[in-house]
N, C-alpha and C positions, 0 to 999 in steps of 0.2 A: 504494500500500500504506500502510495506517495505521501510525503510529508504534507501536512495541511498548513497553509498560510494563516498566521494568527495576527490579530490586532493587539498592539501593545501601547500603553501610555506611560510616559516617564515624567515624574514631577520632582523638581528641586525647588522647594518653597523658600521665599526670601525671609530675611530678618523682619520681624514684626515691628514696625516703627511708624509714627505719624508723619515722618519726613518722606515724601514721595520720591525725592531724588535718591535717598539712601536705599529705598526699596527697589528703585529702578536699577541699582548697581548689581542686582542679582542676575548674573549671566549663567544659565544652567550648563556649565561646562561638563560636569559629570554626566548629566543626562545626554548632552550632545555627544560625548565620547562613546557612550554605550550605543546610541543610535547610529553613529558612524560605523562602529564595528558590526552592528546588525545589518546595516545596508550593504556592507561589503561581503557578508558571509551567510546571510539567511534570507528567506522570503518574507520574514515578518514585516508587517506595516507598523512602523513605530511613530508615534505622535508625541509632541511636546506642546503643552498649552501655549497659546499666543502670549507674547510678552506682557501686554497690558493686563490680561486675565491673571497670569501667573503671579505678577508682582504687585498688582493693585486690587485684584478681585477678592471679595469676601469669601467666607467659608462656603456658603450655599452656592455662590456662583461657580466655584471650583467643583463642588460636588455635582452640580447639574451638568457641567461640561463632561465630567467623567461618566455620568449616567447616560447622557445622550450618545456618547461615543460607543457604548455597548462593547467595551474592550474585553478581550479574553483575559488580559493580564495588565495590572497596574503596578508599576514600580516606583518606589519613593527613595530618593537620596536623603539620608537622615544625618543632619548636623545638629549640634546642640540647640540651635535657635529654632529648628522646625520639627523636632521629633514629636512633640506632643500634638501639634496641629496635624502632622502627617498621620499619626495614629487615629486621631478623631475622624479625619476624612476616610481612612481605611475602614474604620468601624461602621460609619454611616453608609459607605458604599456597599459593604457586605450586607447591611440590613436591607438595602434597596435591591441589590443584585447579588444574591448569595453565591452564584456560580462564578463570579469574577475572582480570579486569582490575584493575591496581593503579595508583593515581594518587597523586601527592604534591604538596602545596602548603604554603605557610607561609613564615615568615621564613628558614628554612634553604635554601630553593630560590632561589638567586641565582647569577649568573654565576660560574664558576670552581669551584663545588662539585663534587666527584666524583660525587655522585648524579645530576647532569645526564646522565652517560653510562652510568648503571647499567642493565644488561639486565633487572634485576628489575622496573623501573618501565616501565609502558606509556605513561604520559602525565604531564606536569608542568604545574602551574598556577603561573604567575609573576605576582607583583604582586597587585593587588586581586582577591579571589577570586570574588565572586558572578557578575559578568557572564561571566567566562571559564568558570566551572564550568557555568553554564547552557548555554553553547555546546557544551561537552563532553557534557552530558547529551542535548542535541539530536542530536549525532552518534551517541551510543549508541542512542537510541530509533529513529533512522532506519536503523540497521544499518550505518552508515559506519565505516570504519576510523578509529580515533582518531588525531589528530595527535600528534606527539611533544610539542609545547609549545602551551599555551593561555595567551594573555596578553590582559588587558583592553585594549580600544582606548579610550584616554582614561580619564577618571575617572568612576566610577559616580555616578548621580543618587541621592543618599542618600534623597530623598523617595520614591523608588520601591522602596526596599528594606524589606521587612517586618522588624519587631523579632522576634527569635527567641522571646521569652517570650510576646508577644501573639499570635504565629502558632501557638503550641502546640508549637514545636520543642524548647523547653526548659521544664522545670517550675520554678516558683518554690517553694522549699522553706524549711522553718523552720530547717534546719541548715546552710545555705550562703548566702553573699552573692549578691545580684543584681548581675551585671556589666552595666553600661550604657554603651554608646557614645553620646555626644551630639554628637561631632565626630570627624572624621578629618583628619589632617594636623597639623603643628606649625610655629609661626612661627620656631622656633629650629633651628639646624643643628649640634648637638653632633657632633663628629667621631667619637665612639665609638658613636653610635646609628644604626641602619639605618632607623628609622621615618620620618625626614624625607626620605630618598631614596625610600622606598616610596610615600609620600603627599606629593608636593611642594607641594600647595595645601591650605589650611585650608578645610574644608567642615563645615557643621552639619546635623544631622538636624532635621526639623521637631519643634517642641516639643509638637505636638498629641498625641503618643503618651504624654507624661508622665502626664496625669491617670489614664488606665487602668492604666498600669504601677504607679504609686504605690498605687492602690487595690488592685490584686492583691497587691502586696508586703505591704501592711498586713493584708489578709485572710488571707494565708498565714503571717503571723508571721515574715517574712524578718528575719534578724538585722542586715542591713546592705545598703545600696545603694552600690556602688562605681562612681563616675563615672570611666570609664577614659580621659578626656580627657588627653592628654599634658601640657597646661598649662591647667588649668580656667579660670584668670582671664585667659587671653589673648584670649578671645572678646569681641567688642563687646557693649555693653549688659549688663555683668556685674551691676550693681546691680538692674536690672529682672528679670533672670533669677533671681537669688537670691530676690527677693521672690515670684516665681511658685512657686519650689520650696518656700518656707516655707508658702505657702497650701496646697500639695498634701501637705504632710507635717505635719499637725497632731498626729499621734501620736508624732512625733519618732523615726522610724526612723533609726538612726545612719547617717550618710553619710560617705563617704571619697573623697578625690581627690588629685591631684598639682597643686601650684601653684608659682609663683615668689613667694617670700616678700617680695621687695623691693617688689612691687606692692600689698601689703596695707596699707591705711590704716585709720583708725578706723572709717569707715563700712562698708568691705568686711568687716572682722573681725567687726563686730556682725551684719552680714547673714549671713555664713557660719554663725555660731553660731545665729542665729534660724532658718535653714533646716534645721538639724539636723546640720551637719557636726561629727562627733565627733573626727575626726582628719584630718590632711593629711600628705602626703609632700612633702619638700623636698630637692632635690638641691643640697647645698653643694659636694660633691666634693673641694674643697681650698680653702685660703686663700692658696695660692701663686700670685701673678699670672702667673708664667711658665708654670706647669703649666696654668692655666686658659686662657691664650691658645693653648696647643698643642692644646687640645680644643674650641676655639671657645666657651668659656664666659666669663662675667663675673659679678661680684657686687659689691654695695655694702654694706660692713660696717654702716654706721649704719642703712640701710633694712632690712637683713636682721634686725638685732637689734630694730628697731622692730616689724616684722611679727610676729616670734616673740613678743615681749612682749604685743602686742595680742591675738593669738590665744589665748595661754595665759591671759591675763586673762579671756577669755570661756570658759575651760574646754575649749578645743580642743587635742587632743594634736598636737604638732609633731614628726613623725618625720623626722629629718634623716639623709641618706645621704652618706657620703664614699667615695671610691674609693682603694684601695690600689694603688700601682704606676703612677701617672701619670708621663709624661715630665717630667723636671726636679723631681720630688718625691723628695727623699732623706729620710734619717731626720730631719734637722733640720727640713725643711719639714713632714714629717708631725707631728713633735712640736709645731710651731707651730700646726698646724690643731687638734690635740688641746688645746693651751693655750687657744685661742679658745673651743672648745666647753665645756671644763671651767670656765674662768673665768666664763662666762656661763650656767652651769647648763643646758646644752643636751644633756646626754648620756643623759638617762633613756630616750629612745626612739631612740637612735643606732643606725644600721645601717651596717656596713662591708662593702663589696663589693670583691673583687679585680678589677682591670681585666680585662675580656674583650675580645679583639680579634675582634669579630664579623664573619663573612663579609659582604662588600659594603659595609663601612664605610670612610670616608676614613682613619680612624686605622690600620686594618689595612693599607691600601694604602701608608701612609707609615711603617709600622713600621720598615723598614730604615733609612730616613733618620733616624728618631728614636732609633735604637739600642735598639729594643724586641724582645726575644725572647718567643715565646708558644707555647702548645700547638697542635699541628696539629689535634688532635681536641677536641671539646667537653669542658669548658666554655670552651676557648680562652683560658685564663687567662695572664696575663703570667708569664714565667719569669725575666726580667731586664729592666732598663731602663738608660738612660744614667746613672742615679744609683744603682741598686740591683742588685747581683748576686744569685745564688740564695741565698747565705747571708744577705745583708742583707735579702732579702725575709722570710726566717724571723725575723730580728731585728725587723723591722717588725711582724710579727704579735705577737711577744712584747712589744714596746713598747705596742701597742694594748691587749693584754690586761692588762698591768701597770697602765697608767695609768687604764683604765676599770674595773679590777677585774671583768673579765668574760671569758668564753670566746668567741672568735670562731667556734669550731666546737663546737656544743653536744654533750653526751654522747650516745652511741648507747644508747637506752633499750629494753630488751626489753619484750615484751607477753605476759603470761600469760593475759589475758582474751580474750573474744570480740570481734570487730568489732561495732560498733553497726550493725545492719542497717537500711537505708533502706527507704522505701516500695517495695513490689513485689518485695523480695528474698526469699531463703529465710528460714525461721524463724531467730531469733537463736540463737547457740550457737557452739561452737568453729569450725564450718564455715559461718558466715554467708556467704550468697552462693554456697555450694557449694565453697569452698576453705578449706584449713587454715592457720591462723595460728600454731598452737602445737603442737609435737611433743614429747611426753614420752617420751624414750628412756632413762629410768633403768632400765628393765627390758630386758635383752638380747633378750627375745622380741619386744619392739616393734621393735627394730632389724631383726630377721629378717623381721618382718611387713611393714614398709615397704620392705625390699629386694625382697621378692617383688612387692608391689603398691604402687608409689610413690604418695603422696598427691597430690591436686590442690592445689597450694600457692597461698597468697596471695603477693603481691609481696614481702612481708617476713615472715620466719618466725623465731620464737624456738624454739630447740632446747634441751631441758632434759636435762642429763647429771649423772652423779655423778663426783666426783673419783676414786673407786676404779676406775672403768672405764678410766681412763688408766694404771693400774698393770699392765694386762694387754695385751701387744702384740697379741694376737689380737683383743681387743675394739676396740682403737684401729684396727686394720686394717679391721675390719668397719664401724666408724663412718665411717672415711675413705672406704671404697668406697661406702657409702650416700650420703655427701655429694657425691661425684663424680657419682653417678647423678642425684641431685636437681639438681645444678648444670647438668649437661648438658641436662636437660629444661627448666630454668628459668635460662638463662644470665644473665638480668638480675635474678634474685632476690637478696635481701639476707638474711643469716642472722646471728642473734645466738645464739652458742653459750654458754649459761649452764651453768657447771660448779659443781655444789653440793659444797662441801667445807668442813670446819671450818677447816682451815688452807690455806695457799697450794697450789694444785694443781701437779703437776710441769709445768714449762714446755715442755720439748722434745716430749713426747707431745701436749700441747695444740697446740703450733705445727704439728706434722705433721697433726693432725686438722683444723685450720683450713684448711690448704692443700688439703684435699680438697673443702671447700665453697667456697673462694674463686675468684672470677673476676678475675684480675689486670688484665684489660682493661676492667673495669666503670667507667662514668663516675663512680660514687660513689667509687672509689679516686682518680681524678684530682681530684675536687672536694674531697678532703681532703689534697691534696698539700702545702699550706702549713701543715698541722697538725704540730707537733713531737710525735712519738709513738713509744713504745717498741715497740708491736706492729707498726706499719707495714702493717697489714691492716685494711680497713674493710668490705668486702663480706661478710666472715665475721669477726665481731667476737667476741673471747674475753672473757667476763665471769665473774668469780668470785663466786658466791653463798655467803655465810657468815653464820652467826648469832653469830659471835664478835666482840665489840667490840675485843678485843685484836688480832685479826688485821686488823680494819679500820683500826686506828690505824697499822699498819705502812705503809699506802698513803700516808700523809702524812708519814712519817719518812724515806722513801727511795724510789728508783725501783722500781716494780713494773709489769711489762708488762701484766698483766690489768687490766681495768676492775673496779671494785668495786660489788657489789650487796649491801647489808647487810640481812639479815632483821630486821625491826623487832620488838622485844619490848616489851610494856607497861612503862612506866616508864623506858625508855632515854633519852628526851629529858631527863628530870630528873636521871638518874644520871650521864650523860656529856655535859654541855652542850658541852664542847670539841669532841668528835667531831661532834656535831650542827651545830656552827657551820661545819664544813667542807662541809656539805650533800652527804653521800654519797647515791647512789641508795638508796632504801629500798624493800624489798619488804614491803608492809603485810600485816596479818593480820585476819581477821574478829574476832579477840579484842580488837583495839584499840577502846577505848570511844569513843563519840561525842565526849566532851569532849577526849580525847587527839587524835582526828582533827582537831578544830577547832584545838587548839594546834599540831599539826604543820602545818596549813594556814597558820597565821599565821607560823610559823617559816620555812616554805618559800615564802613569798610571792615570786613572781617565779621560783621554781624548782619550780613545781607538777609539771612533767613528770617530776621525779625521784622522785615518790611513785608507786610501781608497785603496781597492784592485783593480787591473786593470781589472780583469775578462778575459773572452775569447776575441778572435779577434772580431772586430766590423763587422757590416753587409757588409762592403766593403772589409773585409779580412785584413785590415791594423792594427787592434788592437789599443791599446792605449800606 
């Protein structure tokens, strides 16, 4: 009997965030690589959801797409940020279509994880995906019962694996980076990283694919090519490699990668710039030798500074990362690391990451011996260390923010405008891609309308209300009930509840309202657990919209639980410079002149996300 062609869907869900630009950065490289391998070797019809749906669609929108597709098999790439949502989709899909087979793979599928015993999952792919996934598809095509676990036997021959862009599995677009693997494996064995255990040997892809890939990226107007090598300058023949890339990149597509800064000398720095590298990521982690030994890292202060100076001298951004909560790193050691960065002017592109005890890593296995407490669920952040208790971790966040004059957790910004629709999506508008991003509920009739027929929501939704609605217990109850209904259908949705009122809205009714929309088990709640905050609620965020500068000033004079969104009026920047210096979120207006917009852009340089566009008129025609 001939093999039967099967239909397969592959999903790589994005980080859940209210920031549409950050969600848009989810390029499904893993799904694309599996699809490319399948296109080369099998007759399976493999589908990946359209980008707008995948990155911005709410839970029900994704579920309906899967149900309509009538797929024989649905595979999920599981990362720490999407595992719970992927499992929810798999469970609901099984309830609606019990015969659909569900497969999980990715970094979260490691020994000891509860998902390995989940009855929702029909098969698991462990380790390197392509060879194991092809064996799974072979069993599916031949009508054999799927094995519980598929694991690659040995390491894949990278020369035999097709590139997902060149194979047509992924599209090169003008609004998202091209993610390019040129090697797998890492010569380093940092104890907090799972990558080295997943790929124990360093292997390189043939460079023969680069000319066509660069040509296609140039033709499509790709904004960046991201070399995803874990340590780009660890491979042999680096200088010759950079010379080849420079010849392939005459138009200067910005390139980005991760490097070890200590290995950058004058020649390598010049070649990186000549090749088109606009930025590099560098993991400093800490300057504390004892902390670095505990995570199997090392650094050389002089060489680090030399490499940073050489790259910056060539105009290459050096984005340095440090980790909060390493063993043996107390407040004094953290302060010393910040001293080093500040004294050497290395904080402009600094990124701070709380330590995550990832499943399968050595550091997680040694957490008890090292005195580290951590979250059982993603993002697996540290909750205490041998040097920092829970309160001291919060103090550490405050120390970082004070010394860097920055917020470790950026403001949650509402969105009144439409999503920017990508190629092949529905027409642009409030429901771009077929789901709603903005709900105008200032008219009680709209509340009743959406209670009868809940909208197909985007993953993140701004809900617009009036403060006067909170003065009526019946209206609060109706809004709360609608919120609970929307939340039940979209448990991983994020809601920004914008309450429009001249003065501060009443807190208790607002808090009760937010509880209706909130999912306390949401990963977004846990990812903000180190944020010192009066609301203590993040999946349903309360925001006060006011046009009163006097009301806005009170936010900087004393503790106010609401977030502030100030309606900008022409001339405000000139008439109240002290308020503008605080960089409140501003809701702009079409009445703002081009000259004033330019001035605001200059004033808010580095804070551009806080300038909120009003978008089209709301659902009741009143606009914002």
